[in-house]
C-alpha positions, -999 to 999 in steps of 0.1 A, spaced: 156 -140 61 124 -133 52 103 -160 36 75 -154 10 55 -177 -5 32 -153 -28 13 -118 -25 21 -83 -35 54 -76 -49 59 -39 -52 76 -35 -93 83 -73 -89 118 -63 -76 113 -83 -42 115 -121 -52 86 -150 -44 110 -169 -20 138 -165 8 156 -133 6 177 -117 39 165 -79 50 201 -71 36 195 -80 1 199 -49 -24 167 -54 -39 149 -55 -2 168 -23 10 158 -4 -27 121 -10 -16 125 0 21 144 32 11 116 42 -14 90 29 8 97 53 40 105 80 17 69 80 -1 52 82 32 35 118 29 27 113 -3 9 77 10 -8 98 38 -21 124 17 -32 94 -4 -48 75 20 -66 103 41 -80 114 7 -93 82 -1 -107 81 33 -126 112 25 -137 102 -11 -151 68 6 -172 83 32 -187 110 9 -198 81 -10 -213 61 17 -235 95 26 -243 97 -12 -257 60 -8 -275 67 24 -295 93 14 -305 75 -16 -313 45 -2 -338 67 18 -355 73 -8 
């Protein structure tokens, strides 16, 4: 059993409050979250590269 008070609820299928780890909504969420891992990994890598480039550009313009 998991107790959730508030926070991020993907697509609002996971209820706030108590639910068991065998709840069908939770199992759908876990199944989806693990299946999209390759896409999430690419997104995180891309986001890191963009943030690094952004920081580099900022440092160039701050020096002037």
